[in-house]
C-alpha positions in Angstrom: 285.5 141.8 204.3 288.0 144.5 203.6 289.2 142.5 200.5 285.6 142.3 199.3 285.2 146.1 199.7 288.4 146.7 197.8 287.3 144.4 195.0 283.9 146.0 194.8 285.5 149.4 194.7 287.8 148.4 191.9 284.9 146.9 189.9 282.9 150.1 190.3 285.9 152.2 189.2 286.4 150.0 186.1 282.7 150.3 185.3 282.8 154.1 185.6 285.9 154.2 183.5 284.2 152.0 180.8 281.1 154.2 180.8 283.2 157.4 180.6 285.3 155.9 177.8 282.1 155.0 175.9 280.7 158.5 176.3 284.0 160.0 175.1 284.0 157.8 172.0 280.4 158.6 171.2 281.1 162.4 171.7 284.2 162.2 169.4 282.3 160.5 166.6 279.1 162.5 167.0 277.3 163.0 164.8 277.9 159.8 162.8 274.6 159.9 160.9 271.8 162.3 160.1 270.0 163.9 163.1 266.2 163.8 163.4 264.4 166.5 165.3 260.8 165.5 166.1 258.4 168.4 166.3 255.4 167.7 168.5 252.9 169.8 166.5 252.0 170.1 162.8 253.9 171.6 159.9 253.5 175.3 159.3 253.1 176.3 162.9 255.5 178.8 164.6 257.3 175.9 166.3 257.8 174.1 163.0 259.0 177.2 161.2 261.6 178.1 163.9 262.8 174.5 164.2 263.5 174.4 160.5 265.4 177.6 160.7 267.8 176.3 163.3 267.9 172.8 161.9 269.5 174.3 158.8 272.1 176.0 160.9 272.8 173.0 163.0 273.3 170.9 159.9 276.0 173.3 158.7 277.7 173.4 162.1 277.7 169.7 162.6 278.4 168.6 159.1 275.4 166.2 159.0 271.9 166.6 157.6 269.3 167.6 160.2 265.8 166.3 159.3 262.7 167.8 160.9 259.9 165.3 161.4 256.4 166.4 162.5 254.6 164.1 164.9 251.5 165.8 166.2 249.0 163.9 168.2 247.9 162.9 171.7 248.2 166.6 172.9 251.9 166.7 171.9 252.6 163.5 173.8 253.0 161.3 170.7 256.4 162.9 169.9 257.5 162.8 173.5 256.8 159.1 173.8 258.6 158.4 170.5 261.8 160.2 171.5 261.9 159.1 175.1 262.4 155.5 173.9 264.9 156.4 171.1 268.6 155.6 171.4 270.4 158.0 173.7 273.1 159.0 171.2 272.1 162.5 170.2 270.8 161.6 166.8 267.1 161.8 167.7 265.9 164.9 169.4 262.5 166.4 170.2 261.0 169.9 170.5 258.4 170.0 173.3 256.5 172.7 175.1 254.9 173.3 178.5 252.1 171.0 177.5 254.0 167.8 177.3 256.3 168.5 180.2 254.4 170.5 182.8 250.7 170.4 182.0 249.8 167.0 180.6 251.4 165.0 183.4 248.9 166.5 185.8 246.0 166.6 183.3 246.0 163.0 182.1 245.7 159.9 184.2 248.5 158.1 182.3 251.3 159.2 180.0 253.7 156.9 178.3 257.0 158.7 179.1 258.8 159.9 182.2 258.3 163.7 182.0 260.8 164.3 184.9 263.7 162.0 184.1 263.0 160.8 180.5 264.8 163.7 178.8 267.8 165.9 179.1 267.4 169.6 178.0 269.6 171.0 175.2 268.2 174.4 174.6 265.4 176.6 175.8 265.5 179.0 172.9 262.2 180.7 172.5 259.1 181.8 174.5 255.7 182.0 173.1 253.7 184.7 174.9 250.0 185.4 174.9 248.4 188.8 174.5 245.5 189.7 176.8 243.0 191.1 174.3 239.4 192.4 174.8 236.6 193.4 172.6 236.7 197.2 172.3 233.3 197.5 174.0 234.9 196.3 177.2 235.7 199.5 179.2 239.3 198.7 180.0 242.4 200.4 178.4 245.0 198.5 180.4 245.5 195.4 182.6 244.6 197.1 185.9 241.4 198.5 184.5 240.6 195.0 183.1 241.1 193.5 186.6 239.0 196.1 188.2 236.2 195.8 185.7 236.2 192.0 185.9 235.9 192.1 189.7 232.6 194.0 189.5 231.2 192.7 186.2 227.7 191.2 186.5 227.3 188.8 184.8 231.0 187.9 184.8 233.2 188.6 181.8 233.7 185.7 179.4 236.9 184.5 177.9 237.6 182.4 174.8 240.0 179.4 175.0 240.7 176.1 173.2 239.2 174.1 176.0 240.0 173.1 179.6 243.7 172.5 180.2 244.8 174.4 177.1 247.6 176.8 177.8 245.5 179.8 177.0 242.9 178.6 179.5 245.5 178.1 182.2 246.9 181.6 181.5 243.6 183.2 182.3 243.0 181.0 185.3 246.6 181.8 186.5 245.7 185.6 186.2 242.3 185.0 187.9 244.0 183.2 190.8 246.7 185.9 191.1 244.4 188.9 191.0 241.1 187.6 192.4 238.7 188.3 189.6 236.1 186.1 187.9 235.5 185.2 184.2 233.6 182.4 182.5 235.4 180.1 180.0 233.9 179.7 176.6 235.6 176.8 174.8 236.3 176.7 171.1 237.6 174.1 168.7 240.0 176.4 166.9 241.7 179.8 167.4 240.3 181.3 164.2 236.7 181.0 165.4 237.5 182.2 168.9 239.2 185.3 167.7 236.4 186.0 165.2 233.8 185.8 168.0 235.9 188.0 170.2 236.1 190.7 167.6 232.3 190.5 167.0 231.6 190.7 170.8 230.3 187.1 171.3 232.9 186.8 174.0 234.7 189.6 176.0 238.3 188.6 176.3 241.1 186.0 175.8 244.8 185.3 176.0 245.8 184.7 172.3 248.9 184.2 170.3 250.2 187.2 168.3 249.9 185.5 164.9 246.1 185.0 165.4 245.3 188.4 166.9 247.8 190.9 165.5 245.8 191.9 162.3 242.7 192.5 164.4 244.7 194.5 167.0 246.2 196.6 164.2 242.8 197.5 162.7 241.2 198.2 166.1 238.8 195.3 166.2 240.6 194.0 169.3 242.3 196.0 172.1 245.6 194.6 173.4 246.1 195.3 177.1 249.2 193.3 178.1 251.5 190.4 177.1 251.9 187.4 179.4 255.7 187.3 179.1 258.2 189.1 181.4 259.7 190.7 178.3 257.9 192.8 175.7 256.8 191.2 172.4 258.9 192.5 169.5 255.9 192.7 167.2 254.0 194.8 169.8 256.6 196.8 171.7 254.0 199.3 172.8 252.1 196.7 174.8 253.6 196.2 178.3 254.1 192.9 180.1 251.4 191.9 182.5 253.9 192.0 185.3 254.5 195.7 184.7 251.0 196.7 183.6 249.3 195.1 186.7 252.1 195.8 189.2 252.7 192.1 189.5 256.5 191.3 189.7 257.3 187.8 188.6 254.1 187.3 186.7 254.8 185.2 183.6 252.5 182.7 181.8 253.9 181.5 178.6 254.5 178.5 176.4 258.0 177.8 175.3 260.0 175.7 172.9 262.7 173.4 174.3 265.0 171.1 172.4 265.6 167.9 174.3 267.4 164.5 173.9 266.6 161.2 175.5 267.9 160.7 179.0 271.3 159.2 179.3 272.6 160.9 176.2 276.3 161.4 176.8 277.0 164.7 178.5 279.7 165.8 175.9 277.1 165.3 173.1 274.5 167.3 175.0 277.0 170.1 175.7 278.0 170.2 172.0 274.4 170.5 170.9 273.8 173.1 173.6 276.7 175.2 172.6 275.8 175.1 168.9 272.2 176.1 169.7 273.6 179.0 171.8 275.6 180.2 168.8 272.6 179.9 166.5 270.3 181.8 168.8 272.8 184.6 169.2 272.7 185.2 165.4 270.8 188.5 164.9 269.3 187.2 161.6 267.9 184.2 163.4 266.4 186.3 166.3 264.8 188.7 163.8 263.2 185.9 161.9 262.0 184.3 165.2 260.6 187.6 166.4 258.8 188.2 163.1 256.4 185.3 163.7 255.4 186.5 167.1 257.8 184.7 169.4 260.5 185.9 171.8 263.9 184.6 171.1 266.2 184.0 174.1 269.6 182.9 175.1 269.2 179.5 176.7 270.1 179.0 180.4 272.6 176.3 181.2 271.6 172.7 181.2 271.2 172.8 185.0 269.3 176.1 184.7 266.9 174.5 182.2 266.3 171.6 184.6 265.4 174.1 187.4 263.1 176.0 185.0 261.3 172.7 184.1 260.8 172.0 187.8 259.3 175.4 188.4 257.0 175.1 185.3 255.8 171.7 186.5 255.0 173.2 189.9 253.3 176.2 188.4 251.1 174.5 185.8 250.7 171.1 187.4 249.7 172.8 190.7 247.1 174.9 188.9 245.7 171.9 187.0 245.3 170.0 190.3 243.8 173.1 192.0 241.2 173.4 189.2 240.5 169.7 189.4 240.9 169.3 185.6 240.9 165.8 184.0 241.8 165.4 180.4 240.7 162.7 178.0 242.2 161.6 174.7 
């Protein structure tokens, strides 16, 4: 029996050594061919623009071309499914958001990838906040006044969103749950129409992205009350975070961009990509270009820190989806 245990131990040690040696070889030769970064939404979006900015920098740092491929569809899950089954060698990466990794798994009955163990995070490099805006006829000049007005409004205030389960919808529901006010959802097929109706008074309020709302905020057709991120939005530095404006420490309801690789990608490859992304996102020119399109650039947490963040985001949004009883259809 003792001999058998010794043999098994030796075999396990040899197996571990072989795996470690393989990972070391892969890391030393990485990248050995062009890298593809799959973007889960369409060309021309903020995510696409930022991805192409750092892809160019990654290419220069790694000495290989970095190709950006847009794969929108199935509520961002098409890209996730594609990359989850790609070879785990660091040459196929994906940019995903809270939708694919923390909302959709609770919203849809079946997804075709493992949202918990199917990927390893490389860089959490940007947050996409939302601005709480109201039609100027709403008698609220800040977040606290909005909450107080919403609590007594009869009929309830309305808010525009891109439909049940969309991140903007969940942001408002997150605020409603936190502060105990009511508001009625009005779904729209696109942001442009929702913002136009908000400016004309067809609906009262919304959480919207900066790119869609900033011109209307600047000309006074919408009033910005707060941003949903913990940090101020560089394009609207005068608008406070909801956490500060509503005396709600820890309040944050944002989307984010995270670069990931398939699970089992060798740790040395992941670390190299992580470190290169960290250098890129520390470049002032990069952060300025990122901020200019309404996003908040950030220094990525460690790989383990990102895994913890993903866990907390799954609990936050997945728990809210389940509480609201939402069921998505594709």
